[in-house]
Each structure stands twice: as structure tokens, then as C-alpha cells.
C-alpha positions in Angstrom: -21.1 113.0 209.5 -20.8 113.0 213.3 -18.2 114.9 215.3 -17.2 115.2 218.9 -20.1 114.9 221.3 -22.1 112.9 218.7 -23.0 116.1 216.9 -24.3 115.8 213.4 -22.9 118.2 210.7 -23.5 118.6 207.0 -21.1 117.6 204.3 -21.0 118.6 200.6 -22.5 115.9 198.4 -20.3 114.5 195.7 -16.5 114.4 195.5 -15.7 118.2 195.5 -14.5 117.9 199.1 -13.0 115.0 200.9 -13.8 115.1 204.6 -11.0 114.0 207.0 -11.6 110.4 208.0 -13.1 109.9 211.5 -10.1 107.9 212.7 -7.7 110.6 211.4 -9.8 113.4 213.0 -9.9 111.6 216.3 -6.2 110.9 216.2 -5.3 114.6 215.6 -7.6 115.8 218.4 -6.0 113.2 220.7 -2.6 114.5 219.8 -3.7 118.1 220.3 -6.1 117.4 223.2 -4.3 119.7 225.7 -4.0 122.5 223.1 -7.5 123.0 221.6 -9.3 124.5 224.6 -8.9 128.3 224.3 -7.0 128.1 221.0 -7.2 130.2 217.8 -7.8 127.6 215.0 -7.1 128.1 211.3 -8.5 125.6 208.8 -6.9 125.9 205.3 -8.9 124.2 202.5 -11.7 123.7 205.0 -14.0 121.5 202.9 -17.0 120.7 205.0 -15.5 122.4 208.0 -15.5 119.3 210.1 -12.1 120.0 211.7 -13.0 123.5 212.6 -16.4 122.4 213.9 -14.7 119.8 216.1 -12.2 122.4 217.3 -15.1 124.7 218.3 -16.9 121.7 220.1 -13.6 121.1 222.0 -13.4 124.7 223.2 -11.4 126.7 220.6 -12.2 130.4 221.1 -12.0 131.2 217.4 -12.1 129.3 214.1 -11.2 130.7 210.8 -11.6 128.7 207.6 -10.6 129.3 204.0 -12.4 127.3 201.3 -12.6 127.9 197.6 -15.9 126.2 196.9 -18.9 128.6 197.5 -21.3 125.8 198.4 -18.8 124.3 200.8 -18.5 127.8 202.4 -22.2 127.9 203.1 -22.1 124.4 204.7 -19.1 125.4 206.8 -21.0 128.5 208.0 -24.0 126.4 208.9 -21.9 123.8 210.7 -19.9 126.2 212.7 -23.0 128.3 213.6 -24.7 125.1 214.8 -21.8 124.2 217.2 -20.3 127.6 218.2 -21.2 128.9 221.7 -21.8 132.6 222.4 -18.2 133.2 223.5 -16.7 131.7 220.4 -16.2 133.4 217.1 -15.8 132.0 213.6 -15.2 133.3 210.1 -15.3 131.6 206.7 -13.3 133.2 203.9 -14.2 132.2 200.4 -11.5 132.0 197.7 -8.1 130.8 196.7 -6.2 129.7 199.8 -3.0 131.5 198.9 -4.8 134.8 198.1 -7.1 134.6 201.1 -4.2 133.9 203.5 -3.0 137.4 202.7 -6.0 138.9 204.5 -4.9 137.1 207.7 -1.6 139.0 207.9 -1.2 140.2 211.5 -3.4 137.3 212.9 -1.6 134.5 214.7 -3.1 131.0 215.3 -2.3 128.3 217.9 -3.3 125.4 215.7 -3.4 125.3 211.9 -4.9 122.4 209.9 -4.1 122.2 206.2 -6.0 119.6 204.1 -5.7 120.5 200.4 -6.9 118.2 197.6 -4.2 115.5 197.7 -3.0 116.2 194.1 -2.7 119.9 194.8 0.6 121.5 193.9 0.5 124.2 196.6 1.7 122.4 199.7 5.1 124.2 199.7 3.6 127.7 198.8 1.1 127.4 201.6 3.8 126.4 204.1 6.0 129.2 203.0 3.1 131.7 203.3 2.4 130.6 206.9 6.0 131.5 207.7 6.0 134.8 205.6 2.7 136.0 207.1 3.7 134.9 210.6 0.4 133.1 211.1 1.6 130.5 213.6 2.1 131.4 217.3 5.5 130.8 218.7 4.3 127.7 220.5 1.7 126.8 217.9 1.5 123.7 215.7 0.4 123.0 212.2 -0.9 119.7 210.8 -0.7 118.9 207.1 -2.9 116.1 205.7 -1.5 114.3 202.6 -1.3 111.1 200.6 2.2 109.7 200.9 2.1 108.6 197.3 1.5 112.1 196.0 3.5 114.4 198.4 6.2 114.1 201.0 6.8 116.5 203.9 9.5 119.0 203.4 11.8 121.0 205.6 11.6 124.8 205.2 13.6 127.6 206.7 11.6 128.8 209.7 9.4 125.7 209.9 10.4 122.2 211.1 8.6 118.9 210.9 8.6 117.3 214.3 6.2 114.4 213.8 4.7 112.3 211.0 1.8 109.9 211.5 0.4 107.4 209.0 -3.2 106.3 208.9 -3.5 103.9 205.9 -3.6 106.0 202.7 -3.7 109.3 204.7 -0.7 110.8 206.6 -0.3 113.8 208.8 2.9 115.9 209.1 3.1 118.1 212.2 5.1 121.3 212.0 6.2 124.0 214.4 8.3 127.1 214.1 12.1 126.5 214.1 13.8 127.6 217.3 15.2 130.7 215.5 11.7 131.8 214.5 10.1 131.5 218.0 
């Protein structure tokens, strides 16, 4: 797989992870182009780490990823180590996304990307935990990748959906903190 700057990164063989399609990845970074430089990036259900790698290539100062699959975690580490500059930091946390998010309490991120297995039943619990743990900066944004046939974006107290984009079988819901949460 190739990312920003024509950099080659590794992916996990098989179907254990589903890398974000290149056209979707490019669209997200076009939408967020003015926000990535200098941001703190959180990648939930990081897969191969392509989104975090791209964020690092585009100037994020920090990338944190959570991924359950141990082999995928090793690949994410390799990919992020390959693209990170000396002034950038990164961390990969292995384990269940809901449990590992607990260890981030007190950290705040400018951009959060959440790309779970499409049939996962934990979209709402993850969104609720982002709010409960105060993980999103007041001017931050969160993008949630989903299959419109399997899940529909929801409104939650403290988090509002402000944009929804469709890319064929993949859709992205963009969230920000509600005004009363900022």
C-alpha cells in the first residue's frame, strides 16, 4: 500500500484488517488538510495503521493507535517508525478498543479516526467513551468509517454529527463536540 508522498507501507495479509480505501483516505485528508499539521492523532481500530502513518507524513506531532490484533500492532509499529520524524511521537496500544481507551484518560486529541470492523456492535460505546473520557479537544473532530447497510450515524449528548460523506460502500460520519461540551 502507498500513502502520502508515495511512501510504501506494510499491510496485514488476509482479511483480518480492512485498510481504508485510497480514495476514502485521500478524501478525509483533503477535508482535514488544514488541521493535520501539528495535531495529536488518535487511530481507533488502527488495522495496518495507514491512517496514522498518513497523519504522521502530513505533520501530526503525535499518533496513538489502538488495535486488537497483535500481528497488526507489529505492522503499525513498523509503518509508523518508518515514516515518523525525530520530532514526532507515536504509540501503539494492543487490546480491546474500549478497555485500552481507558488508559488514555487525561489525553486529548485534535483528530480521532475510528474504523472498526463494519459489523462491530461497538460504534455507540466507543463514541460514548470518547465523550466520557474527554478525548476530543474542544475544536477537534472525529471521523467514523462505516458501511451504511450495517450502521447509521447517531446523535449523542455531547457529540454532534456535522457532516456525512459517502464513497460507494463506505461512508464517513464527522463528529465534533456539542457547543455545551466545548
